[in-house]
N, C-alpha and C positions, 0 to 999 in steps of 0.2 A: 426310346420306343414306347415305354409305359405311358408317357404323357399324351401320346397320340391315340391310345386305345380308349374306346368309349363303351358304353353299355350295349350299343348296337353291335360292336365288334365281338363282345363276349357272347351275345345271343347268337350271332351268326356262326361262330366257331363251335359253340356248344350244341348247336342244332336245336335251340329252344326259342321261344318268343321273348321279346323285350320285356313283356310284363312278367314272365317267369323269372328272368334275371332280377327284375326289380323286387319281386316278392322275396327272392333269396336274400337280397341285400338288406331288406327290412326285417329279416328273421321270420318270415311267414312259414307256417307249418304246411301250407298248401303247395309244396314242391316235393316231387317224388325223390327218393333217395338216389336213384340213377341220375336224374337231371341235376340234383344237388352236387353229386360227385363231378359231373362233367363241367359244371360252372366253376366249381372250386379249382379244378385242374387248369382251366383257362386263366382264371384270376391269378393263380400262382405263376403261371407261365409268363405273364406280362407284368407281374408285380403291380396289379391294378389297384388303384385307390379311388373309390367312387366319390364323386362330388355329392354335395347335399341335394342337388337337383336330381341326380341319378337315383339317390336313395328314396326320394319322395315321388319318383315318377309314377309309381303305382297308385298314389293317392290323387293324382291329377286327372281324374276321370272326367270325360265330357258327357258320359251316358248317351252318346250318340254313335250310331253305326252308319257308315257310308255304304250305299248300294249303287254300284255302277252297272247299267244295262244299256243296250243299244236303242230300244224303242218301247216306251211304256205303253203305247197304244196297241202293241202287238198282244193278242189275247194270251199267249203262252207266257211271255215275260210279265205282263201286267198281273196275271193271276198269281204267279210266284211272288211278285213284289208285294201285293196286297196281303197275302198270307204271312209273309215275312214281317211286314209292318205290324200286323195284329199280334204276332208272337212276340215281337220285340217290346211292344207296349205292355203286354202281360208281364214281361220280365223287368220292366222299369227302364227301358231304353227307347230312344227316338231314332227313326231311320231318316237319313238325309238322302233323297233320291237324286241320282246323277244320270240324266238321260243324254247319251252321247250322239244323238242324231244319226243313228245307224253307222257309227264309225267302224269301218272294217277295211279290208284290203281293196275292196271295190269302190269305197267311198270314204277316203281318209279325211275326216273332219278334224283330227288331232284333239278332239274333245276328251277322249279317254285318257290320253297322256296328261292333259291339264288337270283332270280330276285326280289322277295318281299322284301328281306333284303336290297338290293341295293336301291330300290325305297322308302323304309321307311326312308332312310336318306336324303330325299328331293332332290334327284338327278333329279326329274322331278316335274312338277306342278300338275300332276294328272295321274291316271292309269286307263286303260280299261282292263278288264279280260274277256276271252272267252274260254270255254272248260276247260279241265284238271280237277284239283281237285275240283274246285268250282261246278262241276256237280255231285259230289259223295254224297251219302246219309249218309254215316258214315265217319266222319273225326276225326282224333285224336286231343287231346287238344293242342298239340304242334303246329300243323298247324293253328288251329283256333286262337291261341294266336298271331301268326305271322300276320294273316289276320286282326285281330282287331287292331294290332299296325299300320299296313299299313293304314287302314281306319282312324285312329286317326292322321295320319301324313299328308296325302294328300287326296283330293277327289278321290273316286273310283266309277267306273261304271262297273257293271257285266252284260254281255250279256248272257241271258238264264242260269244264275246261281243263286241259292238261298241257303244261309247258315243261319241257325237259329241264332238269337241274333247278327247278323252282320248287322249294319245299314248303308247301302250305296245305291247309285242309281242303278236302274236295268232297263234293256230293255229286255222284254220277248216276245216270240212268243206264240200265242194262239194255242198250239198243239192240245188241245181237239177239237177245232173248225175244224182243218184240218182233224183229224181222223174221226170226225162225218161226214164230207162231203164225205170222201172216202168210209165209210161204206154205207152211203146213195146211193152212186153211184153204189157200188157193188150189193146192194140189188135191185136196179133198173134194173140191168143186170141179175137178177134171181139167184144170188149167195147166198148160205146160209152156205156153208163150207168154212169159211174164216179164214186164219191163219195169224200169225204175226211172222216175220222173222228177225233175227239179234239182235244186242244189247247185253248188259250184265246187269243182275240185280244188283242193287246197284248203277247204274249210272242213274241220274235223267231222261234223255229222254227216256230210256228204260222203267222204271217203270211207268212214266207218260203216255206214249203212249200205253203201254200194258193195263193199267187200262182204258184208254179212249176207246180202242177197245172193251173191255168187256162191258163197259157202253153203248156204241153206239149200240152194237148188241142187248142188252137187250131192247132198245127202239123198236126194230123190232121183239121182242119175240124170238130171237135166242140165244142159249146158246153157249158160247165159249168153244171149245175143247182144253184143256190145252196141249194135245199132239201136237197141231199145233202151239204152241209157240216154235220156234227153236232158242235157245240162242247160237249165234256163235261169234258175234263181229260186227265191224263197217266198214270193208273194203271189197274190191271185193272178196277176198278169203273167207271171211265169207259167202258171197252169194253162192259161189261154194260149200262150205261145207254144207250149209243149204239145197241146192237142192239135193245133194247126200244123205243126211239123209232123205229127203222127199221121195226119190225113194224107201227106205226100208220100208216105212209105208204100212200097209195093206189097210188103207183108207187114202186118201190124200185130202187136201183142193183143191177146184177148183179155189181159188183166194187167194193171199197173199198181205199183206201190209208189206213193208220192213222198217226197222228202218231209212234207208236213201237211197239215189240214188245209192251209190256205191254197196251196198248189192244187190239192184235190178239188176244192171249191171252184177254182179257175177252170179245171178240166170239165167239171159238171156244167158250168155256165156255158163254156164254148161248145160242148156237145149239143146242148139244146139249141144254140144259135144255128148249128149246121143240120139240125133235124135228126140228130142221133139220140138214142136213149141210153141212159145209165140206170141199171146195169145190163140191159138186154144186149146192147152192142159192145159194151166194154165194162168190165168190173174194175172199180176204183177203190183203193184203200188209202187212208191218210196216216198221219203220225202226229201225236201230241194229245189228241182228245180235247181240243179247245171247245168252249161252250157252243160255238156256231155249228158244230157238226150235228147237233140235235135239230137245227132249224133249217138246214138245207134240204131240198127235195131232189133226190132221195137222201135220207139221213146217212151219214158217212160211217162206214166201218173203219176203225182206226185203232191205234195203239195208245193206251192211256199211260202217259209219262208222269201223271200225278204232280203237276206243277205246284199245287198247294203244299204237298208234303216236302217237295224240294225246298221251297221257301222256308218252311218251318224248320227243317233239319239244318239248313245253313245257319239260321239264327241260333239254334240250340248249340251247335258245335262252337260257334264264335263266343257265345256268352259263357259256356263251360270253360273255355280257355281263359277268358277274362277273369273268371272266378277261381282259377286254379284247379278246376275239376277236369281238365282236358284228358283225353284218352290217348294212349300210345297209338291207337288206330286213327290214322289221319285221313283215311278214305272210306266213305260209305257208298256202297253200290245198291241202288234201289231197283226192285223188280218192276217189270212192266206187265201190262194186262191187255189182252185182245178184247176189243169191244165190237161185237158183231151187230151191224144195223142193216141198212137196205141197199147199199151201193155195190154189192157183189152178188153174183148168182152163178149157178153151174154154167159151164161152157155152152155156148149157143148150140142147140141141137141135142143137148143132153138133158135128162130129167134128174 
């Protein structure tokens, strides 16, 4: 049995990264006493005798970090990536961008799995993942097996992604806090007919934010109308489609929260095409606070998820782990902020 055990086996069973095991084998002081004890117990259990390669693993640095995301042209992902790249360079690392061509359950390009396979071979020192399959609620066993292999190979940080039974570092945004502040704002403007627009069920941000809308409305004694959840997608065309579907309704919401700012832009564009005015005929709020929200007319009220800080935090967590300075706290939750602009107003007829 001992001959089949590898440094990756030790890391997995001890609940630590491969680099932590490697530092232990090299006698580094940068391993906490608790982790040291767990590693020692597993090594004794299997009578493990590390090879020279395993002992030197920590010295075989590439000084490169892999960053897997679905679409670098998307303002939210692009902003997070650029900030991560800047931070990595400050710390002496280079980021390798892997754009998966919007690989997800609706458009399976298999690019994400290909990058995971490459990085599992220690082509980089660590990996940051954002968007794509890590945001899906239902994942097949084949994909989960690949993710677990990656996590056992190199340190991994997921931005706004949670996969059950996958133990890695995570940087999360407090979406519930953002939704609550938007609902509070709409209610202060006398709105009770509030809809939720865009997204696809089965993708975590959609389910999470829709549930948050329902819960936040309950706080104010308002029941959510399921007909006012318009499930269309995540891009500008999704907002256009959603508005056209809204026009067919016998009773329409007076205010809508969009899954993101691109959908909000689509609604504003479509409303103008049909001769309606935002916010006079409909109050519209976005989510993300991408730079375009300042240049649309009207400027969009939204929730700032601070993508710059997300990118920076992800790099800091990863590099701290690589340098043996990792914290026992593997999850960081960042607060959100309501940005009030021009796309919302008091309910029509009220001052």
